[in-house]
C-alpha positions as CSV (number, residue, x, y, z in Angstrom):
1,M,33.4,10.5,1.8
2,K,31.8,13.4,-0.1
3,T,31.1,11.4,-3.2
4,A,29.3,8.7,-1.1
5,A,27.2,11.1,0.8
6,R,25.5,12.6,-2.2
7,P,23.9,9.3,-3.5
8,R,22.7,8.6,0.1
9,L,21.1,12.0,0.3
10,A,19.5,11.5,-3.1
11,L,18.2,8.1,-2.0
12,L,16.7,9.6,1.1
13,I,15.0,12.4,-0.8
14,V,13.3,10.0,-3.2
15,T,12.3,7.7,-0.4
16,L,10.7,10.6,1.4
17,A,9.0,11.7,-1.8
18,F,7.5,8.2,-2.1
19,A,6.4,8.3,1.5
20,T,4.9,11.7,1.1
21,M,2.7,10.5,-1.6
22,L,1.3,7.7,0.6
23,L,1.1,10.2,3.5
24,S,-1.1,12.4,1.3
25,A,-3.2,9.4,0.1
26,N,-4.1,8.4,3.7
27,L,-4.2,11.8,5.4
28,A,-8.0,11.9,5.5
29,T,-8.4,8.5,7.2
30,P,-9.3,9.8,10.7
31,L,-11.8,12.3,9.2
32,Y,-14.0,10.0,7.2
33,A,-16.4,9.6,10.1
34,V,-16.4,13.4,10.7
35,Y,-17.2,13.9,7.0
36,A,-20.0,11.3,7.2
37,R,-21.7,13.2,10.0
38,R,-21.1,16.7,8.5
39,F,-22.2,15.9,5.0
40,E,-24.9,13.4,6.2
41,F,-23.9,10.4,4.0
42,S,-24.1,6.7,4.7
43,T,-21.4,4.1,5.3
44,I,-21.6,2.9,1.7
45,V,-20.8,6.4,0.5
46,L,-17.9,6.5,2.9
47,A,-16.7,3.2,1.6
48,L,-17.0,4.4,-2.0
49,V,-15.1,7.5,-1.2
50,F,-12.3,5.4,0.1
51,A,-12.5,2.8,-2.7
52,V,-12.4,5.3,-5.6
53,Y,-8.7,5.9,-5.0
54,A,-7.8,2.3,-5.8
55,L,-10.3,2.0,-8.6
56,V,-8.7,5.1,-10.3
57,L,-5.2,4.1,-9.4
58,I,-5.4,0.8,-11.4
59,P,-5.9,2.3,-14.8
60,A,-3.5,5.2,-14.0
61,L,-0.8,2.8,-13.1
62,L,-1.3,0.8,-16.3
63,M,-1.5,3.9,-18.5
64,F,1.1,6.2,-16.9
65,G,3.5,3.8,-15.1
66,Q,6.2,4.3,-17.8
67,I,5.8,8.1,-18.1
68,S,9.2,8.8,-16.4
69,D,10.9,7.2,-19.4
70,R,9.7,10.1,-21.4
71,L,9.9,12.9,-18.9
72,G,12.7,11.8,-16.6
73,R,12.4,10.5,-13.0
74,R,12.5,13.9,-11.3
75,P,9.8,15.6,-13.4
76,A,7.5,12.5,-13.1
77,I,7.9,12.4,-9.3
78,A,7.3,16.2,-9.2
79,L,4.2,15.8,-11.3
80,G,2.8,13.2,-9.0
81,L,3.5,15.4,-6.0
82,G,1.8,18.3,-7.8
83,L,-1.3,16.2,-8.4
84,A,-1.2,15.2,-4.7
85,V,-1.2,18.9,-3.8
86,A,-4.3,19.3,-5.9
87,G,-6.0,16.4,-4.2
88,L,-5.2,17.7,-0.8
89,L,-6.6,21.1,-1.8
90,L,-9.8,19.5,-2.8
91,F,-10.1,17.9,0.6
92,A,-9.3,21.2,2.3
93,I,-12.2,23.1,0.6
94,A,-14.6,20.1,0.5
95,D,-18.2,21.0,1.4
96,S,-19.9,17.9,0.1
97,A,-19.3,14.2,-0.6
98,A,-18.7,15.0,-4.3
99,W,-15.5,17.0,-3.4
100,L,-14.3,13.9,-1.4
101,F,-14.7,11.7,-4.5
102,A,-12.8,14.2,-6.6
103,A,-10.0,14.5,-4.0
104,R,-9.6,10.7,-3.7
105,G,-9.7,10.2,-7.5
106,T,-7.0,12.9,-8.0
107,L,-4.8,11.2,-5.4
108,G,-5.2,7.9,-7.2
109,V,-4.0,9.4,-10.4
110,A,-1.1,11.0,-8.6
111,Q,0.0,7.7,-7.0
112,G,-0.3,5.9,-10.4
113,M,2.1,8.5,-11.9
114,L,4.6,8.7,-9.0
115,S,5.0,5.1,-8.0
116,G,6.7,4.0,-11.2
117,A,9.1,6.9,-11.3
118,A,10.0,6.6,-7.6
119,T,10.5,2.8,-7.8
120,A,12.8,3.2,-10.8
121,A,14.8,6.1,-9.2
122,L,15.4,4.2,-6.0
123,A,16.8,1.2,-7.9
124,E,19.0,3.4,-10.1
125,L,20.3,5.4,-7.3
126,A,21.1,2.3,-5.2
127,S,22.3,0.2,-8.1
128,D,24.9,-1.5,-6.0
129,R,22.3,-2.4,-3.3
130,A,19.3,-3.7,-5.1
131,R,17.6,-5.3,-2.1
132,R,18.0,-2.0,-0.1
133,A,16.1,-0.1,-2.9
134,A,13.3,-2.6,-2.9
135,L,13.0,-2.5,0.9
136,L,13.0,1.3,0.9
137,A,10.1,1.4,-1.6
138,T,8.1,-1.0,0.5
139,L,8.8,0.8,3.7
140,A,8.0,4.2,2.2
141,Q,4.5,3.0,1.3
142,V,3.8,1.5,4.7
143,G,5.5,4.2,6.8
144,G,4.1,7.0,4.7
145,S,0.6,5.7,5.1
146,A,1.0,5.4,8.9
147,A,2.5,8.9,9.1
148,G,-0.4,10.4,7.3
149,V,-3.0,8.8,9.6
150,L,-1.1,9.9,12.7
151,L,-0.4,13.4,11.5
152,C,-4.1,14.1,10.6
153,G,-5.3,12.5,13.9
154,V,-3.1,14.8,16.0
155,L,-3.8,18.0,14.1
156,A,-7.5,17.3,13.8
157,Q,-7.8,16.7,17.5
158,W,-5.6,19.4,19.0
159,A,-5.0,22.1,16.4
160,P,-7.4,24.6,14.9
161,W,-9.3,24.0,11.6
162,P,-9.4,20.2,11.9
163,T,-10.7,19.6,8.4
164,V,-8.3,22.1,6.8
165,L,-5.0,22.3,8.6
166,P,-4.0,18.7,8.1
167,F,-4.3,19.1,4.4
168,V,-2.4,22.5,4.4
169,V,0.4,20.8,6.2
170,G,0.3,17.9,3.7
171,M,0.5,20.3,0.8
172,A,3.5,22.0,2.5
173,V,5.3,18.7,2.8
174,C,4.6,17.9,-0.9
175,L,5.9,21.3,-2.0
176,F,9.0,20.9,0.2
177,E,9.7,17.5,-1.3
178,G,9.2,18.9,-4.8
179,I,11.8,21.5,-4.2
180,A,14.2,19.0,-2.6
181,L,13.9,16.7,-5.6
182,W,15.8,19.1,-7.8
183,S,19.0,18.3,-5.9
184,V,18.6,14.6,-6.9
185,P,20.6,13.7,-10.0
186,E,18.5,12.6,-13.0
187,T,19.0,8.9,-13.6
188,V,17.4,8.7,-17.1
189,G,19.9,9.4,-19.9
190,D,18.2,8.5,-23.1
191,R,14.5,9.4,-22.8
192,G,12.8,7.2,-25.3
193,G,10.4,8.7,-27.9
194,G,7.0,7.4,-28.9
195,G,3.7,7.6,-27.1
196,L,2.6,5.9,-23.9
197,H,1.1,2.5,-24.0
198,I,-1.2,0.6,-21.7
199,R,0.5,-2.3,-19.9
200,T,-1.8,-5.4,-20.2
201,P,-2.0,-7.7,-17.2
202,R,-1.3,-11.3,-18.3
203,V,-0.2,-14.5,-16.6
204,P,1.4,-17.3,-18.5
205,P,-0.4,-20.6,-18.1
206,A,2.6,-22.4,-16.6
207,I,2.6,-20.2,-13.5
208,R,-1.1,-19.5,-13.1
209,A,-1.5,-21.8,-10.0
210,P,1.4,-20.2,-8.0
211,F,0.5,-16.8,-9.3
212,L,-3.1,-17.2,-8.0
213,R,-1.7,-18.1,-4.6
214,V,0.5,-15.0,-4.5
215,G,-2.1,-12.7,-6.0
216,L,-4.7,-13.7,-3.6
217,T,-2.3,-13.4,-0.7
218,G,-1.5,-9.8,-1.7
219,A,-5.2,-9.0,-2.2
220,V,-6.2,-10.5,1.2
221,A,-3.4,-8.8,3.1
222,W,-4.1,-5.4,1.7
223,A,-7.9,-5.9,2.1
224,V,-7.3,-6.1,5.8
225,A,-4.6,-3.4,6.2
226,A,-6.1,-0.8,3.8
227,G,-9.6,-2.0,3.0
228,L,-10.6,-2.4,6.6
229,F,-8.2,-0.5,8.8
230,L,-7.8,2.7,6.7
231,S,-11.5,3.0,5.9
232,V,-14.0,2.0,8.6
233,M,-11.7,1.1,11.5
234,P,-11.8,4.6,13.1
235,S,-15.6,4.3,13.1
236,Y,-15.5,0.8,14.4
237,A,-13.0,1.6,17.2
238,G,-14.7,4.9,18.2
239,E,-18.3,3.7,18.1
240,L,-18.1,0.1,19.2
241,V,-14.9,-0.6,21.1
242,V,-13.4,2.4,23.1
243,R,-16.4,4.7,22.4
244,T,-14.4,7.9,22.0
245,S,-14.3,10.8,19.5
246,N,-10.7,11.5,20.2
247,L,-9.3,11.6,16.7
248,A,-5.7,11.3,17.8
249,L,-6.4,8.1,19.7
250,L,-8.4,6.7,16.9
251,A,-5.6,7.5,14.4
252,L,-3.1,5.7,16.7
253,L,-5.3,2.6,17.0
254,T,-5.8,2.6,13.2
255,S,-2.1,3.0,12.4
256,V,-1.0,0.1,14.7
257,V,-1.5,-2.3,11.8
258,L,0.8,-0.3,9.5
259,L,3.5,0.2,12.2
260,S,3.5,-3.5,12.9
261,S,3.8,-4.3,9.2
262,F,6.7,-1.8,9.0
263,A,8.6,-3.4,11.9
264,V,8.1,-6.9,10.5
265,Q,9.3,-6.0,7.1
266,L,12.5,-4.5,8.6
267,L,13.1,-7.7,10.5
268,L,12.6,-9.8,7.4
269,R,14.6,-7.6,5.1
270,N,17.2,-10.2,4.5
271,G,14.6,-12.7,3.2
272,A,12.6,-15.7,4.4
273,P,11.1,-18.8,2.9
274,P,8.3,-17.5,0.7
275,A,5.7,-20.2,1.2
276,G,6.2,-20.7,4.9
277,T,6.3,-16.9,5.6
278,Q,3.2,-16.3,3.6
279,A,1.4,-19.1,5.4
280,T,2.4,-17.7,8.8
281,G,1.4,-14.2,7.8
282,L,-2.0,-15.4,6.6
283,V,-2.7,-17.3,9.8
284,L,-1.7,-14.2,11.9
285,L,-4.1,-12.2,9.7
286,A,-7.0,-14.6,10.6
287,V,-6.2,-14.5,14.3
288,G,-5.9,-10.8,14.3
289,L,-9.3,-10.4,12.6
290,A,-10.9,-12.7,15.1
291,T,-9.4,-10.7,18.0
292,L,-10.8,-7.5,16.5
293,V,-14.3,-8.9,16.4
294,V,-14.1,-10.0,20.0
295,A,-12.9,-6.5,21.0
296,S,-16.3,-5.0,20.2
297,P,-18.6,-6.8,22.6
298,T,-16.0,-6.7,25.3
299,H,-15.2,-3.0,24.7
300,S,-11.5,-3.9,25.1
301,M,-8.9,-1.5,23.8
302,A,-6.3,-4.1,24.7
303,L,-7.9,-6.7,22.4
304,L,-8.2,-4.1,19.7
305,I,-4.5,-3.3,19.9
306,V,-3.5,-7.0,20.0
307,G,-5.7,-7.7,17.0
308,A,-4.3,-4.8,15.0
309,T,-0.7,-5.9,15.9
310,L,-1.3,-9.5,14.8
311,A,-3.0,-8.3,11.6
312,G,-0.1,-5.9,10.9
313,T,2.5,-8.6,11.6
314,G,0.7,-10.9,9.3
315,H,0.4,-8.3,6.6
316,G,4.1,-7.4,6.7
317,A,5.2,-11.1,6.5
318,A,2.7,-12.1,3.8
319,C,3.2,-9.1,1.5
320,L,7.0,-9.2,1.6
321,A,7.1,-13.0,1.0
322,A,4.5,-12.7,-1.8
323,Q,6.6,-10.1,-3.6
324,D,9.7,-12.4,-3.3
325,E,7.8,-15.4,-4.7
326,L,6.4,-13.2,-7.5
327,T,9.9,-12.3,-8.5
328,R,11.0,-16.0,-8.5
329,I,8.1,-17.4,-10.6
330,A,7.7,-14.7,-13.2
331,P,9.3,-15.6,-16.6
332,A,12.0,-13.0,-17.5
333,D,10.3,-12.0,-20.8
334,Q,6.8,-11.7,-19.3
335,R,7.5,-10.0,-16.0
336,A,5.7,-6.8,-17.0
337,E,2.4,-8.5,-17.6
338,V,2.8,-10.6,-14.4
339,S,3.6,-7.6,-12.2
340,A,0.6,-5.7,-13.7
341,A,-1.7,-8.6,-12.9
342,F,-0.4,-8.8,-9.4
343,Y,-1.0,-5.1,-8.6
344,V,-4.5,-5.3,-10.1
345,C,-5.1,-8.1,-7.6
346,V,-3.8,-5.9,-4.8
347,Y,-5.8,-2.8,-5.5
348,L,-9.0,-4.8,-6.2
349,G,-8.4,-6.3,-2.8
350,V,-8.2,-2.8,-1.3
351,S,-11.3,-1.5,-3.0
352,L,-13.9,-4.2,-3.5
353,P,-14.1,-5.6,0.1
354,V,-14.6,-2.1,1.6
355,I,-17.5,-1.5,-0.7
356,G,-19.0,-4.8,0.5
357,I,-18.5,-3.6,4.1
358,G,-20.3,-0.4,3.4
359,I,-23.3,-2.0,1.8
360,L,-23.7,-4.6,4.6
361,A,-23.3,-1.9,7.2
362,D,-26.1,0.1,5.7
363,L,-28.3,-3.0,5.5
364,T,-27.5,-4.3,9.0
365,T,-25.0,-2.8,11.5
366,L,-21.3,-1.8,11.4
367,F,-20.4,-4.6,13.8
368,T,-22.2,-7.2,11.6
369,S,-20.4,-6.0,8.5
370,V,-17.0,-6.0,10.1
371,A,-17.7,-9.4,11.7
372,T,-18.8,-10.8,8.3
373,F,-15.7,-9.4,6.6
374,A,-13.5,-10.9,9.3
375,T,-15.1,-14.3,9.0
376,V,-14.9,-14.5,5.3
377,T,-11.4,-13.0,5.0
378,G,-10.2,-15.1,7.9
379,A,-11.4,-18.3,6.3
380,C,-9.8,-17.3,3.0
381,S,-6.6,-16.6,4.8
382,L,-6.5,-20.0,6.4
383,A,-7.4,-21.7,3.2
384,L,-4.6,-19.8,1.4
385,A,-2.1,-20.7,4.1
386,A,-2.9,-24.4,3.7
387,W,-2.5,-24.0,-0.1
388,H,0.9,-22.3,0.3
389,L,2.1,-25.2,2.5
390,R,0.8,-27.9,0.1
391,G,2.4,-26.0,-2.8
392,A,5.7,-25.8,-1.0
393,A,5.6,-29.5,-0.1
394,A,4.9,-30.4,-3.7
395,E,7.8,-28.3,-5.0
396,S,10.3,-29.7,-2.5
397,S,9.4,-33.3,-3.5
398,T,9.8,-32.7,-7.2
399,E,12.7,-30.3,-7.4
400,S,16.2,-31.8,-7.2
401,N,18.0,-28.5,-7.3
402,Q,18.2,-25.8,-4.6
403,P,15.8,-22.9,-5.3
404,H,17.4,-19.8,-6.7
405,E,17.9,-17.1,-4.2
406,I,18.0,-13.4,-5.2
407,D,21.0,-11.7,-3.6
408,E,22.9,-8.5,-4.0
409,H,24.7,-9.9,-7.1
410,E,21.6,-11.0,-9.1
411,W,18.2,-9.5,-8.7
412,A,14.9,-8.7,-10.3
413,R,12.6,-5.9,-9.5
414,I,9.3,-4.5,-10.9
415,D,9.9,-1.5,-13.0
416,F,6.6,0.4,-13.4
417,T,8.2,2.9,-15.7
418,R,9.3,0.6,-18.5
419,G,6.5,-1.9,-18.1
420,D,8.9,-4.7,-17.2
421,F,11.2,-6.1,-14.6
422,T,14.7,-4.8,-14.8
423,R,17.4,-7.3,-14.2
424,G,20.9,-6.2,-13.2
425,E,24.1,-7.3,-11.6
426,V,26.5,-5.6,-9.2
427,R,29.9,-5.2,-10.8
């Protein structure tokens, strides 16, 4: 029993470290509207502050994703947490929009460094339960993001120093996790030499059509969950729907999408048909967006919650199934390039739409910009859903063999640290 408990504890610590990184990255979400009033900047500046995280994260992930092969998993995760502390400190002392840009950029680099090491460590610590490791990584991201939003909302509303204390608590959590990491066994034996190299996104011609479906699905899903909800949704809900400045309530309303996604991914943890699940998730995203738009003129909190729940359910289903299909279609010798291309799609989906929302909000109104985003994104979601179903029908009519299923005995996962997918078997 004792020998089994230690690996489980190590797995928990690494999962919490991953979640802590996402907590840090999204801690400021309830405060963006507060910063906009205090520093007197427009919605487009707010959108750019949010988007700079993803725009910095993309090159950081491509350049530093394999850094833990050189340093080891624990030092690389600790380095990411250290950079997260620096980013949170910049938030705590911010007295202008420039400090917010610096804070978000620092957190983007931190996430780019930590995610690869944490993903690899989870898979290596749970080598006999590969699916569990992949699920933990996904849940850490969604759950950590939701926890950050809720923590900041509660502290900013009811505790002193609303623009300082949440980040002090976040720094303390990062430091605690950094200390706990040293009880985790190092899983890298031979730390390869040589310099770091940039992983180049590339998609083989043979899979470009299915990859485009999967990549666009990931981009659309995260554009809704992160690009909309984690950036301007507190302002939308507080100014146009429930008309409140209660930061705890706004944080709760914003995090509903993430909590719903978390729950759905737990329910689907044993797998589901990729095409049908993605199509269903995309339809739910479209319906959720339409409900959010209707919530504003009716000033209905109930519709806002229903819309967020539907969008979160769609996000969880679409993202999980998209990752499953990506694993299935990527050639074994080109999985690194394919995975890099997929995550470029995802983070562009996070950053570019929110910039568009900010520009349109400054030119028109916040409601018009959100309604336009919902219309365009909803239409894209429905078109993608139809494309998934047509693709699945074409595959089923041409394939004579059963599709390969990834189980506990044969699996593939994205390894950000080595720049490839690592394939293994349970012995």
